N, CA, C and O atoms as a GROMACS GRO file, in nm:
protein
  480
    1MET      N    1  -0.176  -1.994  -3.144
    1MET     CA    2  -0.190  -1.922  -3.017
    1MET      C    3  -0.303  -1.819  -3.032
    1MET      O    4  -0.308  -1.744  -3.130
    2LYS      N    5  -0.390  -1.817  -2.936
    2LYS     CA    6  -0.501  -1.723  -2.936
    2LYS      C    7  -0.460  -1.595  -2.865
    2LYS      O    8  -0.369  -1.595  -2.782
    3LEU      N    9  -0.527  -1.487  -2.898
    3LEU     CA   10  -0.495  -1.357  -2.841
    3LEU      C   11  -0.497  -1.361  -2.688
    3LEU      O   12  -0.408  -1.305  -2.624
    4TYR      N   13  -0.596  -1.425  -2.630
    4TYR     CA   14  -0.605  -1.425  -2.484
    4TYR      C   15  -0.501  -1.512  -2.417
    4TYR      O   16  -0.493  -1.515  -2.294
    5ASP      N   17  -0.420  -1.584  -2.494
    5ASP     CA   18  -0.308  -1.656  -2.436
    5ASP      C   19  -0.199  -1.560  -2.387
    5ASP      O   20  -0.113  -1.598  -2.308
    6LYS      N   21  -0.205  -1.436  -2.434
    6LYS     CA   22  -0.107  -1.334  -2.395
    6LYS      C   23  -0.159  -1.242  -2.285
    6LYS      O   24  -0.091  -1.148  -2.246
    7VAL      N   25  -0.277  -1.270  -2.236
    7VAL     CA   26  -0.342  -1.184  -2.136
    7VAL      C   27  -0.291  -1.218  -1.997
    7VAL      O   28  -0.274  -1.335  -1.963
    8THR      N   29  -0.267  -1.116  -1.918
    8THR     CA   30  -0.231  -1.135  -1.777
    8THR      C   31  -0.325  -1.052  -1.690
    8THR      O   32  -0.372  -0.946  -1.733
    9PRO      N   33  -0.352  -1.098  -1.570
    9PRO     CA   34  -0.442  -1.021  -1.483
    9PRO      C   35  -0.368  -0.906  -1.414
    9PRO      O   36  -0.251  -0.920  -1.378
   10ASN      N   37  -0.435  -0.796  -1.397
   10ASN     CA   38  -0.386  -0.684  -1.318
   10ASN      C   39  -0.503  -0.633  -1.235
   10ASN      O   40  -0.616  -0.626  -1.282
   11TYR      N   41  -0.474  -0.599  -1.114
   11TYR     CA   42  -0.580  -0.549  -1.026
   11TYR      C   43  -0.517  -0.471  -0.912
   11TYR      O   44  -0.398  -0.482  -0.885
   12LYS      N   45  -0.601  -0.391  -0.848
   12LYS     CA   46  -0.558  -0.314  -0.730
   12LYS      C   47  -0.656  -0.344  -0.618
   12LYS      O   48  -0.774  -0.372  -0.641
   13ILE      N   49  -0.604  -0.339  -0.498
   13ILE     CA   50  -0.687  -0.358  -0.379
   13ILE      C   51  -0.686  -0.228  -0.302
   13ILE      O   52  -0.581  -0.168  -0.282
   14TRP      N   53  -0.803  -0.184  -0.257
   14TRP     CA   54  -0.809  -0.071  -0.167
   14TRP      C   55  -0.934  -0.082  -0.082
   14TRP      O   56  -1.033  -0.146  -0.119
   15PHE      N   57  -0.927  -0.018   0.034
   15PHE     CA   58  -1.040  -0.015   0.126
   15PHE      C   59  -1.092   0.127   0.132
   15PHE      O   60  -1.016   0.223   0.128
   16SER      N   61  -1.223   0.138   0.141
   16SER     CA   62  -1.290   0.268   0.144
   16SER      C   63  -1.381   0.278   0.265
   16SER      O   64  -1.419   0.178   0.326
   17ASP      N   65  -1.415   0.402   0.298
   17ASP     CA   66  -1.516   0.423   0.402
   17ASP      C   67  -1.655   0.409   0.338
   17ASP      O   68  -1.664   0.392   0.217
   18PRO      N   69  -1.761   0.415   0.417
   18PRO     CA   70  -1.895   0.396   0.362
   18PRO      C   71  -1.933   0.496   0.252
   18PRO      O   72  -2.021   0.467   0.170
   19GLU      N   73  -1.867   0.612   0.249
   19GLU     CA   74  -1.896   0.711   0.145
   19GLU      C   75  -1.811   0.690   0.020
   19GLU      O   76  -1.826   0.764  -0.077
   20GLY      N   77  -1.724   0.590   0.021
   20GLY     CA   78  -1.642   0.560  -0.096
   20GLY      C   79  -1.507   0.629  -0.098
   20GLY      O   80  -1.434   0.620  -0.197
   21ASN      N   81  -1.471   0.699   0.010
   21ASN     CA   82  -1.341   0.764   0.018
   21ASN      C   83  -1.234   0.659   0.047
   21ASN      O   84  -1.246   0.582   0.142
   22GLY      N   85  -1.130   0.656  -0.036
   22GLY     CA   86  -1.024   0.558  -0.018
   22GLY      C   87  -0.950   0.578   0.113
   22GLY      O   88  -0.919   0.691   0.152
   23ILE      N   89  -0.922   0.469   0.181
   23ILE     CA   90  -0.848   0.473   0.307
   23ILE      C   91  -0.708   0.416   0.286
   23ILE      O   92  -0.608   0.484   0.309
   24LEU      N   93  -0.702   0.291   0.242
   24LEU     CA   94  -0.573   0.226   0.224
   24LEU      C   95  -0.582   0.136   0.102
   24LEU      O   96  -0.678   0.062   0.084
   25GLY      N   97  -0.480   0.144   0.020
   25GLY     CA   98  -0.471   0.060  -0.099
   25GLY      C   99  -0.327   0.027  -0.128
   25GLY      O  100  -0.238   0.052  -0.048
   26ASP      N  101  -0.306  -0.030  -0.245
   26ASP     CA  102  -0.172  -0.072  -0.284
   26ASP      C  103  -0.070   0.042  -0.277
   26ASP      O  104   0.040   0.023  -0.227
   27GLY      N  105  -0.107   0.159  -0.325
   27GLY     CA  106  -0.015   0.272  -0.328
   27GLY      C  107   0.028   0.317  -0.189
   27GLY      O  108   0.148   0.331  -0.164
   28LYS      N  109  -0.066   0.339  -0.101
   28LYS     CA  110  -0.034   0.384   0.035
   28LYS      C  111   0.038   0.274   0.113
   28LYS      O  112   0.125   0.303   0.195
   29TRP      N  113   0.002   0.150   0.087
   29TRP     CA  114   0.070   0.037   0.150
   29TRP      C  115   0.218   0.039   0.113
   29TRP      O  116   0.305   0.022   0.199
   30LYS      N  117   0.247   0.060  -0.015
   30LYS     CA  118   0.386   0.065  -0.061
   30LYS      C  119   0.460   0.184  -0.001
   30LYS      O  120   0.579   0.174   0.031
   31ILE      N  121   0.390   0.296   0.015
   31ILE     CA  122   0.452   0.413   0.079
   31ILE      C  123   0.489   0.380   0.223
   31ILE      O  124   0.600   0.409   0.267
   32LEU      N  125   0.396   0.320   0.295
   32LEU     CA  126   0.422   0.286   0.435
   32LEU      C  127   0.538   0.187   0.448
   32LEU      O  128   0.622   0.200   0.538
   33LEU      N  129   0.544   0.089   0.359
   33LEU     CA  130   0.657  -0.004   0.359
   33LEU      C  131   0.789   0.069   0.335
   33LEU      O  132   0.889   0.041   0.401
   34LYS      N  133   0.788   0.162   0.241
   34LYS     CA  134   0.910   0.236   0.206
   34LYS      C  135   0.953   0.328   0.320
   34LYS      O  136   1.072   0.346   0.344
   35ILE      N  137   0.857   0.389   0.390
   35ILE     CA  138   0.889   0.474   0.505
   35ILE      C  139   0.961   0.391   0.612
   35ILE      O  140   1.063   0.433   0.666
   36GLU      N  141   0.907   0.275   0.640
   36GLU     CA  142   0.969   0.190   0.742
   36GLU      C  143   1.108   0.145   0.696
   36GLU      O  144   1.201   0.138   0.776
   37GLU      N  145   1.122   0.113   0.569
   37GLU     CA  146   1.250   0.070   0.514
   37GLU      C  147   1.354   0.183   0.522
   37GLU      O  148   1.469   0.160   0.560
   38CYS      N  149   1.314   0.304   0.485
   38CYS     CA  150   1.407   0.418   0.479
   38CYS      C  151   1.427   0.486   0.613
   38CYS      O  152   1.532   0.546   0.638
   39GLY      N  153   1.327   0.476   0.701
   39GLY     CA  154   1.333   0.548   0.828
   39GLY      C  155   1.312   0.697   0.811
   39GLY      O  156   1.345   0.776   0.898
   40SER      N  157   1.256   0.734   0.696
   40SER     CA  158   1.235   0.876   0.666
   40SER      C  159   1.125   0.890   0.562
   40SER      O  160   1.127   0.823   0.459
   41LEU      N  161   1.030   0.978   0.590
   41LEU     CA  162   0.926   1.007   0.493
   41LEU      C  163   0.985   1.079   0.373
   41LEU      O  164   0.947   1.051   0.259
   42VAL      N  165   1.077   1.170   0.397
   42VAL     CA  166   1.140   1.244   0.287
   42VAL      C  167   1.212   1.148   0.193
   42VAL      O  168   1.194   1.155   0.071
   43LYS      N  169   1.293   1.059   0.248
   43LYS     CA  170   1.367   0.963   0.165
   43LYS      C  171   1.272   0.869   0.092
   43LYS      O  172   1.294   0.838  -0.025
   44ALA      N  173   1.168   0.825   0.160
   44ALA     CA  174   1.070   0.735   0.096
   44ALA      C  175   1.005   0.804  -0.023
   44ALA      O  176   0.989   0.743  -0.129
   45CYS      N  177   0.967   0.931  -0.006
   45CYS     CA  178   0.906   1.006  -0.115
   45CYS      C  179   1.003   1.023  -0.231
   45CYS      O  180   0.965   1.010  -0.348
   46GLU      N  181   1.128   1.054  -0.199
   46GLU     CA  182   1.230   1.070  -0.304
   46GLU      C  183   1.247   0.940  -0.382
   46GLU      O  184   1.249   0.942  -0.505
   47GLU      N  185   1.258   0.829  -0.312
   47GLU     CA  186   1.278   0.700  -0.379
   47GLU      C  187   1.159   0.658  -0.464
   47GLU      O  188   1.176   0.594  -0.568
   48LEU      N  189   1.039   0.695  -0.420
   48LEU     CA  190   0.919   0.659  -0.494
   48LEU      C  191   0.881   0.763  -0.599
   48LEU      O  192   0.792   0.741  -0.681
   49GLY      N  193   0.950   0.878  -0.597
   49GLY     CA  194   0.920   0.983  -0.694
   49GLY      C  195   0.786   1.051  -0.671
   49GLY      O  196   0.718   1.087  -0.767
   50ILE      N  197   0.750   1.067  -0.545
   50ILE     CA  198   0.622   1.131  -0.511
   50ILE      C  199   0.649   1.253  -0.423
   50ILE      O  200   0.757   1.267  -0.366
   51THR      N  201   0.550   1.342  -0.413
   51THR     CA  202   0.571   1.464  -0.338
   51THR      C  203   0.549   1.442  -0.188
   51THR      O  204   0.459   1.370  -0.146
   52TYR      N  205   0.634   1.506  -0.112
   52TYR     CA  206   0.628   1.496   0.034
   52TYR      C  207   0.497   1.552   0.087
   52TYR      O  208   0.427   1.484   0.163
   53ARG      N  209   0.463   1.675   0.048
   53ARG     CA  210   0.346   1.742   0.106
   53ARG      C  211   0.218   1.663   0.081
   53ARG      O  212   0.139   1.642   0.173
   54ARG      N  213   0.197   1.619  -0.041
   54ARG     CA  214   0.075   1.544  -0.072
   54ARG      C  215   0.072   1.412   0.006
   54ARG      O  216  -0.032   1.373   0.060
   55THR      N  217   0.187   1.344   0.012
   55THR     CA  218   0.195   1.217   0.084
   55THR      C  219   0.166   1.236   0.232
   55THR      O  220   0.089   1.161   0.291
   56TRP      N  221   0.227   1.340   0.291
   56TRP     CA  222   0.203   1.370   0.432
   56TRP      C  223   0.055   1.395   0.456
   56TRP      O  224  -0.004   1.341   0.550
   57ASN      N  225  -0.007   1.477   0.371
   57ASN     CA  226  -0.149   1.508   0.386
   57ASN      C  227  -0.236   1.383   0.370
   57ASN      O  228  -0.331   1.363   0.445
   58ASP      N  229  -0.202   1.300   0.272
   58ASP     CA  230  -0.278   1.176   0.251
   58ASP      C  231  -0.268   1.084   0.373
   58ASP      O  232  -0.368   1.027   0.416
   59LEU      N  233  -0.149   1.070   0.428
   59LEU     CA  234  -0.130   0.984   0.544
   59LEU      C  235  -0.204   1.039   0.667
   59LEU      O  236  -0.258   0.962   0.747
   60LYS      N  237  -0.205   1.170   0.682
   60LYS     CA  238  -0.279   1.231   0.794
   60LYS      C  239  -0.429   1.207   0.780
   60LYS      O  240  -0.497   1.183   0.879
   61LYS      N  241  -0.481   1.213   0.657
   61LYS     CA  242  -0.622   1.184   0.633
   61LYS      C  243  -0.655   1.039   0.670
   61LYS      O  244  -0.758   1.011   0.730
   62ILE      N  245  -0.564   0.948   0.634
   62ILE     CA  246  -0.584   0.807   0.667
   62ILE      C  247  -0.587   0.789   0.818
   62ILE      O  248  -0.671   0.716   0.870
   63GLU      N  249  -0.496   0.855   0.889
   63GLU     CA  250  -0.495   0.847   1.035
   63GLU      C  251  -0.626   0.896   1.094
   63GLU      O  252  -0.680   0.835   1.187
   64THR      N  253  -0.678   1.004   1.040
   64THR     CA  254  -0.806   1.057   1.088
   64THR      C  255  -0.919   0.957   1.063
   64THR      O  256  -1.002   0.933   1.151
   65MET      N  257  -0.920   0.899   0.945
   65MET     CA  258  -1.026   0.802   0.912
   65MET      C  259  -1.018   0.677   0.999
   65MET      O  260  -1.121   0.624   1.042
   66LEU      N  261  -0.896   0.630   1.025
   66LEU     CA  262  -0.879   0.507   1.103
   66LEU      C  263  -0.886   0.531   1.254
   66LEU      O  264  -0.920   0.440   1.330
   67GLY      N  265  -0.854   0.650   1.296
   67GLY     CA  266  -0.860   0.682   1.438
   67GLY      C  267  -0.735   0.648   1.515
   67GLY      O  268  -0.739   0.641   1.638
   68PHE      N  269  -0.624   0.627   1.447
   68PHE     CA  270  -0.497   0.605   1.515
   68PHE      C  271  -0.382   0.654   1.428
   68PHE      O  272  -0.396   0.669   1.306
   69SER      N  273  -0.268   0.678   1.491
   69SER     CA  274  -0.149   0.727   1.420
   69SER      C  275  -0.079   0.613   1.350
   69SER      O  276  -0.067   0.502   1.402
   70LEU      N  277  -0.034   0.642   1.229
   70LEU     CA  278   0.045   0.546   1.152
   70LEU      C  279   0.194   0.571   1.169
   70LEU      O  280   0.276   0.479   1.162
   71LEU      N  281   0.228   0.699   1.191
   71LEU     CA  282   0.368   0.739   1.191
   71LEU      C  283   0.410   0.800   1.324
   71LEU      O  284   0.332   0.866   1.391
   72GLU      N  285   0.535   0.775   1.360
   72GLU     CA  286   0.596   0.846   1.471
   72GLU      C  287   0.721   0.913   1.414
   72GLU      O  288   0.803   0.850   1.348
   73THR      N  289   0.731   1.040   1.442
   73THR     CA  290   0.841   1.118   1.385
   73THR      C  291   0.927   1.179   1.494
   73THR      O  292   0.880   1.207   1.605
   74THR      N  293   1.053   1.199   1.461
   74THR     CA  294   1.142   1.277   1.547
   74THR      C  295   1.194   1.390   1.461
   74THR      O  296   1.228   1.371   1.345
   75ARG      N  297   1.198   1.506   1.519
   75ARG     CA  298   1.241   1.626   1.445
   75ARG      C  299   1.390   1.619   1.419
   75ARG      O  300   1.466   1.553   1.490
   76GLY      N  301   1.429   1.688   1.315
   76GLY     CA  302   1.570   1.693   1.275
   76GLY      C  303   1.656   1.757   1.381
   76GLY      O  304   1.607   1.827   1.470
   77GLY      N  305   1.779   1.735   1.370
   77GLY     CA  306   1.880   1.789   1.460
   77GLY      C  307   2.013   1.761   1.395
   77GLY      O  308   2.024   1.760   1.273
   78GLN      N  309   2.112   1.740   1.475
   78GLN     CA  310   2.244   1.713   1.421
   78GLN      C  311   2.242   1.588   1.330
   78GLN      O  312   2.307   1.586   1.226
   79ASP      N  313   2.169   1.486   1.371
   79ASP     CA  314   2.162   1.363   1.293
   79ASP      C  315   2.043   1.360   1.197
   79ASP      O  316   2.026   1.262   1.125
   80GLY      N  317   1.962   1.465   1.194
   80GLY     CA  318   1.844   1.467   1.109
   80GLY      C  319   1.727   1.398   1.176
   80GLY      O  320   1.745   1.329   1.277
   81GLY      N  321   1.609   1.416   1.120
   81GLY     CA  322   1.489   1.356   1.178
   81GLY      C  323   1.469   1.215   1.125
   81GLY      O  324   1.545   1.166   1.042
   82SER      N  325   1.364   1.152   1.175
   82SER     CA  326   1.330   1.019   1.127
   82SER      C  327   1.180   0.999   1.135
   82SER      O  328   1.110   1.068   1.210
   83THR      N  329   1.132   0.906   1.057
   83THR     CA  330   0.991   0.868   1.058
   83THR      C  331   0.984   0.717   1.053
   83THR      O  332   1.048   0.654   0.969
   84HIS      N  333   0.905   0.660   1.142
   84HIS     CA  334   0.884   0.516   1.147
   84HIS      C  335   0.736   0.489   1.167
   84HIS      O  336   0.660   0.578   1.207
   85LEU      N  337   0.695   0.368   1.140
   85LEU     CA  338   0.556   0.330   1.164
   85LEU      C  339   0.536   0.306   1.313
   85LEU      O  340   0.624   0.256   1.382
   86THR      N  341   0.418   0.342   1.360
   86THR     CA  342   0.379   0.309   1.496
   86THR      C  343   0.350   0.159   1.502
   86THR      O  344   0.348   0.091   1.399
   87ALA      N  345   0.329   0.108   1.622
   87ALA     CA  346   0.292  -0.034   1.635
   87ALA      C  347   0.164  -0.063   1.558
   87ALA      O  348   0.153  -0.166   1.492
   88GLU      N  349   0.067   0.029   1.566
   88GLU     CA  350  -0.059   0.011   1.492
   88GLU      C  351  -0.034   0.017   1.342
   88GLU      O  352  -0.096  -0.057   1.266
   89GLY      N  353   0.056   0.106   1.299
   89GLY     CA  354   0.090   0.116   1.157
   89GLY      C  355   0.155  -0.011   1.105
   89GLY      O  356   0.122  -0.058   0.996
   90ARG      N  357   0.247  -0.067   1.184
   90ARG     CA  358   0.311  -0.193   1.144
   90ARG      C  359   0.209  -0.307   1.138
   90ARG      O  360   0.214  -0.391   1.048
   91LYS      N  361   0.117  -0.308   1.233
   91LYS     CA  362   0.013  -0.411   1.235
   91LYS      C  363  -0.077  -0.400   1.111
   91LYS      O  364  -0.112  -0.500   1.049
   92LEU      N  365  -0.113  -0.277   1.076
   92LEU     CA  366  -0.197  -0.254   0.958
   92LEU      C  367  -0.124  -0.298   0.831
   92LEU      O  368  -0.183  -0.365   0.747
   93VAL      N  369   0.002  -0.260   0.818
   93VAL     CA  370   0.080  -0.297   0.700
   93VAL      C  371   0.094  -0.449   0.689
   93VAL      O  372   0.079  -0.504   0.580
   94ALA      N  373   0.122  -0.515   0.800
   94ALA     CA  374   0.136  -0.660   0.800
   94ALA      C  375   0.004  -0.729   0.765
   94ALA      O  376   0.003  -0.826   0.689
   95ALA      N  377  -0.106  -0.680   0.819
   95ALA     CA  378  -0.237  -0.739   0.790
   95ALA      C  379  -0.275  -0.718   0.644
   95ALA      O  380  -0.328  -0.809   0.580
   96PHE      N  381  -0.247  -0.600   0.591
   96PHE     CA  382  -0.276  -0.572   0.451
   96PHE      C  383  -0.192  -0.662   0.361
   96PHE      O  384  -0.241  -0.714   0.261
   97GLU      N  385  -0.066  -0.681   0.397
   97GLU     CA  386   0.023  -0.766   0.318
   97GLU      C  387  -0.027  -0.911   0.317
   97GLU      O  388  -0.029  -0.976   0.213
   98LYS      N  389  -0.067  -0.960   0.432
   98LYS     CA  390  -0.119  -1.097   0.442
   98LYS      C  391  -0.246  -1.112   0.359
   98LYS      O  392  -0.262  -1.211   0.286
   99PHE      N  393  -0.335  -1.014   0.369
   99PHE     CA  394  -0.459  -1.014   0.290
   99PHE      C  395  -0.425  -1.013   0.142
   99PHE      O  396  -0.484  -1.088   0.064
  100HIS      N  397  -0.330  -0.927   0.102
  100HIS     CA  398  -0.292  -0.913  -0.038
  100HIS      C  399  -0.236  -1.045  -0.092
  100HIS      O  400  -0.267  -1.084  -0.204
  101GLN      N  401  -0.153  -1.112  -0.013
  101GLN     CA  402  -0.096  -1.240  -0.056
  101GLN      C  403  -0.206  -1.342  -0.083
  101GLN      O  404  -0.200  -1.416  -0.181
  102LYS      N  405  -0.306  -1.346   0.003
  102LYS     CA  406  -0.417  -1.439  -0.016
  102LYS      C  407  -0.496  -1.403  -0.141
  102LYS      O  408  -0.536  -1.492  -0.217
  103MET      N  409  -0.519  -1.274  -0.163
  103MET     CA  410  -0.593  -1.231  -0.282
  103MET      C  411  -0.512  -1.257  -0.409
  103MET      O  412  -0.570  -1.291  -0.512
  104ASP      N  413  -0.379  -1.242  -0.402
  104ASP     CA  414  -0.293  -1.272  -0.517
  104ASP      C  415  -0.306  -1.419  -0.555
  104ASP      O  416  -0.318  -1.453  -0.673
  105GLN      N  417  -0.304  -1.507  -0.455
  105GLN     CA  418  -0.318  -1.651  -0.481
  105GLN      C  419  -0.454  -1.683  -0.542
  105GLN      O  420  -0.464  -1.759  -0.638
  106LEU      N  421  -0.558  -1.623  -0.485
  106LEU     CA  422  -0.692  -1.646  -0.536
  106LEU      C  423  -0.705  -1.594  -0.678
  106LEU      O  424  -0.763  -1.660  -0.764
  107MET      N  425  -0.651  -1.475  -0.704
  107MET     CA  426  -0.658  -1.416  -0.837
  107MET      C  427  -0.585  -1.505  -0.938
  107MET      O  428  -0.635  -1.528  -1.048
  108GLU      N  429  -0.468  -1.554  -0.902
  108GLU     CA  430  -0.392  -1.641  -0.992
  108GLU      C  431  -0.470  -1.769  -1.023
  108GLU      O  432  -0.477  -1.812  -1.138
  109GLN      N  433  -0.527  -1.828  -0.919
  109GLN     CA  434  -0.604  -1.951  -0.936
  109GLN      C  435  -0.726  -1.927  -1.026
  109GLN      O  436  -0.750  -2.003  -1.120
  110GLU      N  437  -0.799  -1.821  -0.998
  110GLU     CA  438  -0.920  -1.794  -1.076
  110GLU      C  439  -0.888  -1.750  -1.218
  110GLU      O  440  -0.965  -1.777  -1.310
  111PHE      N  441  -0.776  -1.681  -1.236
  111PHE     CA  442  -0.735  -1.644  -1.371
  111PHE      C  443  -0.699  -1.769  -1.452
  111PHE      O  444  -0.732  -1.778  -1.570
  112THR      N  445  -0.631  -1.864  -1.390
  112THR     CA  446  -0.599  -1.991  -1.456
  112THR      C  447  -0.727  -2.061  -1.496
  112THR      O  448  -0.737  -2.115  -1.607
  113ASN      N  449  -0.826  -2.062  -1.406
  113ASN     CA  450  -0.957  -2.123  -1.440
  113ASN      C  451  -1.021  -2.052  -1.558
  113ASN      O  452  -1.076  -2.118  -1.646
  114LEU      N  453  -1.016  -1.922  -1.560
  114LEU     CA  454  -1.074  -1.845  -1.670
  114LEU      C  455  -1.005  -1.880  -1.803
  114LEU      O  456  -1.072  -1.903  -1.904
  115MET      N  457  -0.874  -1.884  -1.802
  115MET     CA  458  -0.800  -1.916  -1.924
  115MET      C  459  -0.828  -2.059  -1.970
  115MET      O  460  -0.840  -2.085  -2.090
  116ASN      N  461  -0.840  -2.150  -1.874
  116ASN     CA  462  -0.873  -2.288  -1.910
  116ASN      C  463  -1.012  -2.296  -1.976
  116ASN      O  464  -1.030  -2.370  -2.073
  117ASN      N  465  -1.106  -2.221  -1.923
  117ASN     CA  466  -1.241  -2.218  -1.982
  117ASN      C  467  -1.239  -2.158  -2.122
  117ASN      O  468  -1.311  -2.205  -2.211
  118LEU      N  469  -1.159  -2.056  -2.142
  118LEU     CA  470  -1.150  -1.992  -2.273
  118LEU      C  471  -1.081  -2.082  -2.376
  118LEU      O  472  -1.110  -2.076  -2.495
  119ASN      N  473  -0.991  -2.165  -2.329
  119ASN     CA  474  -0.914  -2.251  -2.420
  119ASN      C  475  -0.982  -2.386  -2.447
  119ASN      O  476  -0.927  -2.469  -2.520
  120GLU      N  477  -1.097  -2.408  -2.389
  120GLU     CA  478  -1.168  -2.537  -2.412
  120GLU      C  479  -1.222  -2.542  -2.552
  120GLU      O  480  -1.284  -2.641  -2.591
   0.00000   0.00000   0.00000
């Protein structure tokens, strides 16, 4: 067995603005999925082990860059507040997921080709 037989591919996907500032990537995508799953930004942050304030600020920056809201919130009360994705936010998350699935398939295929070439 050769050393590269134990190699696996790892990669991240993210989109940037023309100046190179990150807009959306794997990390923020996972945060948005978790917010929708939990119905709460606070709960999503707790489950992911990330800070609320930084996450809120990062998501607000993304909204500014994209020009639309990702989140709709209701303030707390007797039942507590909630946070969900807007229709545009859900569309963005779904499109990113579809894109990611295609890139995962391509990466797997091309990695197999690379390993085959190395093993010739």
